[in-house]
C-alpha positions as CSV (number, residue, x, y, z in Angstrom):
1,M,176.0,178.8,96.8
2,S,175.8,175.8,94.4
3,T,174.1,172.4,94.9
4,T,174.9,169.1,93.3
5,I,172.5,166.3,92.9
6,E,173.5,162.7,92.5
7,T,171.4,160.2,90.5
8,P,169.2,158.4,93.0
9,D,169.0,154.6,93.3
10,R,166.9,152.7,90.8
11,S,164.5,151.8,93.6
12,Q,164.0,155.4,94.9
13,P,160.4,155.8,95.9
14,C,158.2,158.7,94.8
15,A,157.7,161.2,97.7
16,Y,154.0,161.1,97.1
17,C,152.8,157.6,96.0
18,D,155.9,155.4,96.8
19,A,156.1,154.0,93.3
20,E,159.7,153.6,92.0
21,I,160.5,156.8,90.2
22,F,162.4,155.3,87.3
23,D,159.4,153.3,86.3
24,H,157.8,156.6,85.2
25,D,159.0,160.1,84.2
26,P,160.9,161.2,87.4
27,I,161.2,164.8,88.7
28,C,163.6,166.0,91.4
29,V,162.7,169.0,93.5
30,R,164.9,170.8,96.1
31,D,163.8,173.7,98.2
32,C,166.8,176.1,98.0
33,T,165.2,178.8,100.1
34,A,165.6,176.5,103.1
35,E,169.3,175.9,102.8
36,C,168.9,173.5,99.9
37,G,167.6,170.6,102.0
38,S,167.4,167.0,100.7
39,P,165.8,166.6,97.3
40,L,162.4,165.1,96.9
41,Y,161.8,162.7,94.0
42,F,158.4,162.3,92.3
43,C,157.6,159.7,89.7
44,N,155.8,162.2,87.4
45,A,154.3,165.7,87.2
46,A,150.9,164.5,88.5
47,C,152.3,163.3,91.8
48,L,154.3,166.5,92.2
49,A,151.2,168.7,91.4
50,T,149.1,166.7,93.9
51,Y,151.8,167.0,96.6
52,I,152.0,170.7,96.0
53,D,148.2,171.1,96.3
54,E,147.9,168.9,99.4
55,E,150.7,170.6,101.2
56,G,149.5,174.1,100.4
57,L,152.9,175.0,99.0
58,T,151.6,177.8,96.7
59,T,149.6,179.6,99.4
60,G,151.2,183.0,99.9
61,D,153.9,182.4,97.3
62,A,152.6,184.4,94.4
63,C,152.9,188.0,93.4
64,E,149.9,190.1,94.4
65,W,147.3,190.5,91.6
66,S,144.3,192.7,91.5
67,P,141.9,192.6,88.6
């Protein structure tokens, strides 16, 4: 399965802070384990990292590790 992404509008808001993404350093994220849903756009890595933390998106998604 392949996915194509079109360049978003210049006024596309950040999925986290609502700032226009192209005023910053934009990042596009798409969850392709859920049938490649609509992409989310973030204005920078800080907004993406905060969104991941607040949504708990890493919980249970890492390999098991035992010291």
